[in-house]
N, C-alpha and C positions, 0 to 999 in steps of 0.2 A: 564609286568615288568615296573619295576620305575628305571630312571638314579639317580644317586646319585652322590653331588657333596658336596666334607667334607672341611672345610678351614684349610691346615695345613702349618704353616710360616717355622717350622724348623725339624731336623731329626735326628732320634735318633737312635741307635742300640737297644735301650729297650723299654718296655713300662711302664712308671711309673705308679701305681696305689694307690690313696693315702689311707691313714689310714682311712681319712675320711668318704671314700666311703666303705670301706670292712666293716667298725662300725658300720654306720649308714642308708647307702640306701642299700647295699646289702643282708642285714638276710633277711631284710622285703620283698626283692621284688620276683618276680615270676622269677624262674632259667634261663626260656628262653630269659626272658627282660636283663637279667645280660651277658648272652655267648654274645647277639648282640650289646651290651654295651660295653662289654668288645672288641670285634671284629671288633667293627668300634673304636675305641678309639686309635687305633693301628694306624690306617690312621692319625691322628693326627701329630703322631709323625715318620713316614715315608714319603717320595717324591712318594708315590704310586697311581697310578690312583684305586678311590674308586670303590668298587664292585656296581654292581645292585644289586637290591631287590631278581632278580631271581639266582642269584649268591650265596647270602648270603643263602637265600632259602635252593641252593642245599649243601653247604658247612658245614650248622648248622644246615641240616635236618629240617629246619625249613616250617611252612608255610608262604606263603607272606604277609598273611594278621594278621601272629603273628608278623613280622617284623616291619610293621605299628603300631600296638600296642604296640610295645617296645618303638619305636622312641617316641610315643604320651605320653606314663607312665614317661618316662627320661624327656618328655619335662614340664609336670605335676612336676615335683618331683625338676625343677630348674635347672640339670644337663646336657641340653641339649637343641639348640633352631631347631624346624622342623618344615618347610615349604615345600608347595607342589605346583606347580602351573599348569595352565591347560592344557599343557602339558606334566603332569605326571613325571616331575624333580622333585627330593627332594634336597634342602639345608637342610645339618647338620652342623652345630657349639656347638661344647661345650663347658659349662659354668662353671666356678668355682661355689660351691655350696654356698649356699643363705645363709647367716644369719637367725635366726630362724624367728625374724621378717619380713624381707624381704619375706622369704619362703611363709610366710604366706598370705602373701598380694598377691605375685602371684599366690598362690592355690585360691584364691577366686576370683580373676579377670577371672582364667582360670573355674570355676565351675561356673562364672555365664553366661555363653555363650551359647549363644539356640540355637541347632542345627538342621534345617528345614527338616524333612526327608519325601518324598515323597511314598506313596506306592506305584506306580506302578514303582520306580525304582528298586524294590527288583530282587536281580539275579536271574538266573534260572539255577540249578542245573541239569545235568545229571544223570540218575542212574550209571555211569561210572567216574563222578566227586566225585559222595557221598562214591562210595567204596574206591578213595582213598584217600579221609579226614577223614573215617573211621576208618583207618593205627592209626591216632594220639589217645592215649589212653584217651586222656582228651575228644576227642568226640565221640569216643564208649564210654563212660566212660556216657557223658551227656545224649545220644541216649537211653540207659538202664535205668538210673534214670528217663525218661521222661515215656521210656513204665512204668515204675512202679505206678509214679503218674498216669498217667493215665487211669491204668488198660487195655489195650491192647497194641496186637501190632504196632507198627508205620506203616504206610503207605507212599507210595513216597511221596506226599503230605507234608505230616506230618515231614521228615525228611528234606524237602528242607527248610520249614520255619523254623524249629529246629537250622539249619546249619548257616540260613542267619541272626538269632539273634548276631551268633558270628563273622559272616566275614564281615554281611551288616554292620548291628547296631553298632558292636564293643563290645560288650556286653562281657565281663569276662563269663569264666563259671560258677565260683562262683556265681553269680550274678544270670546269666539263670534258674539256681539250684533253688536259694532261690524266685525267680518270675514265676517258673512253683508251689514250695510249696505254693505261696501266695494265685494264683488263683485256686489250688483243694480246698486249706483251705477255701474258699469264695463260694465251686460248682462251680465253673468254669471252665471245660474242654475243651470247644470248641478253637482248636489251631488258631482258626481265631482270637476269643477275646485275648487270651495269645499273639500273636501276636501285635494286638493293644494297649495292656497295656506296651509292648517291647519295642515299639515303643516311646509311650508317655515317658518311662523312659528315653531310649534315648535323646529324645531333652530336658529331662530336666539336662542331665551332668549326670546323674546315671551310674559312671562306675566304683565303686567299692564295695565291701560288705556293707561296713560302709554306702556307702551313702543308698544303696537299705533297710537297716536293719531299718534308719531314716525315709526312704522314706513310709517303712511299718506303723511304728510306730505312725506317721501321719496319714495316710490313716487309722490306726485303731481306734486313739482318734478324730479327727473329725469327720470322714461321721460315729460314730458308737454313738456318740453325735448325729446328726443329724437322724440317724435312730430310736436313742430310744425316741428323741423326739414326729418323726411323729407317733410313736408306734410300728413300723415296728421291727419285730424280725427274720431278715432275711439278706441275702449278699445282696446289694442293686444292680439294674441293670444295665447294660451299661448305658443307657441313661441318670439313675440317677446319676453314676456316673460321666458322662460326664458333667451333670450339678453342681453335686458340683465340681471338679475343675474347671467350671467357676466361681463360688461364691469363694473360695479361691484360686486361681492360677490367673485367669486373671481381678477379679476385686479387688482383696483382699480383701476382706469384713471380716472383724476381726468375729469370730466363734459366738460371744453372739449375734452379728444383726443377722446372718444366723439364730437362734435358734428361736428369737424373730420371724423372718417371719415365719417359721414354727410353733409355735405356735398359729399367727394368721390366718395364713391359716386353722389350723384345729377350731379355735373359729367362722370363717366366712364358711365355709362348710362343718364344722363335721367328716372330713375324712383327711387323707395325699394326696397331691397332688403338687409336686414337678413342674409342670407347672407355679402352683396357687401363690406358694414360689416364683418360679423366677420370676414374674410379681412384686411381690413385692417389694423383690430385686433388681430390674431393673430401677422401680421409685426410690428407697432411692440410688440407684447409683446415678442415673440422677441427683436430686436433694442434693447430696455432701454428704449424712450421712458417717459420719464417729466413730458415737458412740450410745448408748442408749442415751442419752441426746439429740442429733441431731431428732433423734426421736420424744421424749418428745414436741419440738422446732414444727415440722410440725404438730405433732396431733392437737398442742394449735392451732394453723394457721389454720387448717382445722375447729375445732370445732368453733372457729370465724368466720368464713364465712359462715358456716351455719347457726351460730345465725343470722349473719346480712341478709343473703338472706333469713332467716325465717319469720322476721320483717320488711321487704321491704315493704310489702304494706300499710304499718301503719307509716312509717317514711318518712321524705320529704327527698329534693337531699342532704339536708346535711350530713344526717344518714346515705343516702345512698353507701356516697364516704367508698369506704373500708380504713381500717388502715394502716399505715405505715407498721404494724409488717404482718397483709395481702396480700400487696401487695408485698412483697419480693419474688419473682417470685422464685430465685432462689432454694428456702426452698419451696415449694408450691408441696405437694403430688397429684399426680393426683388420687385422689377417685373416680371421676366419672368413669375412664378407669376400676378402679378396680371393681367397684359395676357393668359395664358393664361385663366384664369376669364370676363374681359370676352369675350373672345371662343366661350368655348364658352355663357354668357347668349346672346350675341347670337344664335348657332344656333340655341338651343332658342328665344327669342322669333320666329325668322325660320320655323321648320320648325311650330310649333302654331298661327303666322299663315298658312301657307301649306297 
């Protein structure tokens, strides 16, 4: 239970709701979020002690987690400022609606924040607790949809994980449903895999159906391009998704550079290898590669260096000195390391076949 403090400076006998709220914000909002907003908005106009989240929960017949979700939603919309301290004390102030430009800036700022979630912090729910939560029609429907997608009855662990996506990760039910559909369509039915994807989405701030659809679109476009370049006509394995996420999200590698690394992998070892492609991309990233032109510069430098090494026995010290171009250290690709990796890879293949 959290204690709430609301800023209120004046006292009224009525609670005015602006037409702008009714026309622009209310129609697209979750009905429960609207209930929470109006209920708390009343306290801005009356000098009364604000209720706790538990009291609001009992009054509106909602879960406390739903109330927190409502606070977060209205904060994203720019109508509320919601903060919570380490003592579980909540501070809320209501804001005037933003202009279109200010609102977009506010949303961009909010969306760019990354939440770091630790797997071990997932709450544990008892069967008794889950039976109470299942009285919520949304949760009950979510479990039924999950059973249909997974093609089996849900056990207690399944129920705990699925409910935690809503309660712990604070993903909306419609987002969880889309996540389930996405995982199943890619032949991933493991509840642990589904939870891992959900954690990734939560960390990326995917808290609406629109963002989830965009995330899947990016997944389908970029990931499928990579799989196609490798000649793989299947869904990516978890470790492959992990590497692709690293290339795209952590290293911000342009897709054309990733595809070039995949093509070079096939050319070098005659089969797809995410680990080998990863070594290429890591080297390019280390050398500041941002475009295909940068790769051409590295290739030229490498060829010139090799040429100088091959002619070193027949040249004097003057010709043995590398050119300024070759001496451009931050642009020098570690081909020797790649050759070593290739030798190890081929030796491993031969030993396994033998």
